[in-house]
N, C-alpha and C positions, 0 to 999 in steps of 0.2 A: 712158503707151505706149511709152517709150521703156523703163523698166524691162521693161515683160514681155517685150520683143525680148530685151534685155540677158542677162538671167536664162533664158529660154528656148532661144536658141541657144547659150549654155555649158554649159548642163547636158545638154540632148542632145547634145552631142558628148562632154561625159564619161561618158558611160554606153558608150561606143564601142569600150568597152575588148577587146571581142571581135574588131573589128574591126582583123587584121592588116595592120599601116602604118609605118613607119619614121617617127621624127622628124627634122622639116626643121628641124636647127639651124642659129644662127648658125655660120659657118666660121673669123669672126674675120678674112675675107680683106680685101686691100686694098681692093676694092669696096665690103664694108659701112662701113671704117672712115673712106673719105676722105669723109668730109660726109654718108654715110647711114646715118641709123639703120636702114632695111632696104630689100631690095629685094623688090619683088612683081612676078610676071608679069613681069621685066625693068624693070620703072620703079622709081625709087628715091625714096623718102622718108625727104627728108631731114629729119637735126638740127633743122633752122633752121624746117621746116615742124612738127615737134613740140610744139618751143618758142612756135612763133608760137600753136596752137591753144591749148596749156598758158595763156600769159598774156592770151589773152582770157578763160580761164574765171577767172583771179585775178583780171584788174580789175574783173568782174563779179561777185566773190567779195567784192571791197574796197567795193563803190561800192553794197551791200545792207548791210542790216540785220544784224546776228552775223556780220561777214567776216571776225573773227579766228579762230571757233570751224568755219566753213566751209571756210577755209585748213590749221586744225590738222589737220582730221579726211579731209582728203584731198592728202597729203602725196605720195606716189606719185604726184603727176601725170602726169609725163612717160612711166611705164611703161603708166600706164593709160589714156592716150590713145592709143599706138604701138597699140597691143594695139586698141584699138577700130578706129582705122584702116586696119589689118590683116585685122581681121574682115568689117569691111564690105567691102572690098574683092573677098573672099574670097564672101561672100554676093552680092554684084553679079555675080561671074560667072558663079556656080554658077546666077543667076537668069536671066541672058542663054542660058545653055548648054541652058535648058529655053525659053527663048523666051517669057520673062519680063520683062515691063514695069512701071513704074508711072507715070504722068501727075503732072503740075505740080497736076494738079485734085484730084488723088485724095489728095497732101499735103497741100494746103490744106483738105481736106475734113476731114482726120482729125486736122489740128491744130486746127479749128474746133469739131470734136463735143470734143475733149477740152479747148480752152480753156472752152468753153459749161459742161462738168461742174465744172472748177477755180473758177469763178468767175469771169475775167478773163484777157486777154492778161497782165498784171503778174501773175497769182496763179500762171500755168501756167509762167512763165519762173522765177517764183521758186522752183516745185516741181521744176524740172528739173534747177535748179542744184545744188540743195540733195543731190537724189535720185541725179542723173547725172552731177554736175558737167560740164553742159552751160551754154555762154553761150551767149546770145540768136541769136548770128548762126551757130549750129550745128544750133539744133533741128528745121529744116526736112531736112538732112543723117540728121539721125538717124530723122525719120520715115520717110525714103525708103528705109531701110536696113531698118527696121522691115517696112513693107510688100512689101518685094521677098520680106522671110523666113519672112514669112504666104503668102505668093503661092508661095514655092517650094513650101512644104509640101503647098499645095492643087495644082502641078502635076506634084509626085513620089505623087499618090494614095493618102495620108497621111489616117488617117481618127482621129478622136480616140477613142481608148480600143483602138486598132488596137495589139496586143502587140510588132511590130516597124517600130510608128516611129520609135523612136529609134534603130533600127539603119540604116533607112533614110535619115534624114538624116545622121546620123552619117557613114554612108558615101559619102554625097554631098560633106559637108563636105570630109570627108578627101581624095576622089578629087581633088576640086578645087584643094585645099592644094598638092597634089602636082604637079600639071599648071602649077602659077603660081610651081613653085621659089622657096620663102620666103627667105632668109634675113634674119640681123637680126644686127646688130653685138651684138658682146659686151656692151657698155655696160647694154645693155636685156635683154640674154635670150638665150632661144631659142623660135622656135614650136615649143610642144607639140601635137601632134597629137590626142592622144587626150583633152585636155582644150580644145582649141581657143580657146589662149590662150597669152600670152609666160609663160614658165617666167621665174625670178629672174637677174638680168643678176651679171656679172661685176663688182660693185663697185671690185676693184682695178686694172681698166683703165684706170677715170679718172683723170685729170691732177690733178684734185682732189679733196682726201682729204675737205673737208667742204664743200658746198653749202648758201647757205642762200639762202632766199627775200625778194629785194628787198620791205622794209616789214615782213617777216612775221616777224622776230625771229629768224631764222635755223631753222625750224623744217625738219625733218627731213632724209633723204639723197637722195629726189626731189623736186622743186619743180618740175619741166618747164622748168628752168635745167642741161639738163647740159652740163659744161664739158669740153673735151678738144678 
């Protein structure tokens, strides 16, 4: 379920090339560098929050079968997680602006339905960890974002097959992003409005020239433990 939301909202925003909107880039200010990975709607997403989310995923990967392969296939975990943390906030704000809400019961029902199809709780958790780099503790929030996004589509009056659907949804997300004044630390990149995702970071800004994943044999340049 989370995979459908991620693929949908990123693909939708990527088609917004016709929407004339500037990029909200990381300005490299002290505000974003002083312990913040990003500032979204005036609220900081701290580097430690990104690291904590990433480490929860790493812990789940190490605990399961094929942990080494999972870690190798998700090396840029810090970048990926910050992207998810920002985009989920934009979707939540856009949904709130349209009066869209999702209840705890709806989240539970959606998860239970997918769990039944997957063959059980462990099977669903394993699938989401493998395909979406989600730790068990992060699953409900992911479902909530998915449901908010789907309800947002409905609230905007978008129907399947509508040739203006992508433009309508993209315009809403761009408008919301602009209102939220997104700034990203250069270590993680910048918020690309056209693609609704993080652009690559400026790796030279990091103090550490080589970052190693604890217990993973030094895999990859970005592992959720960004030093600096």
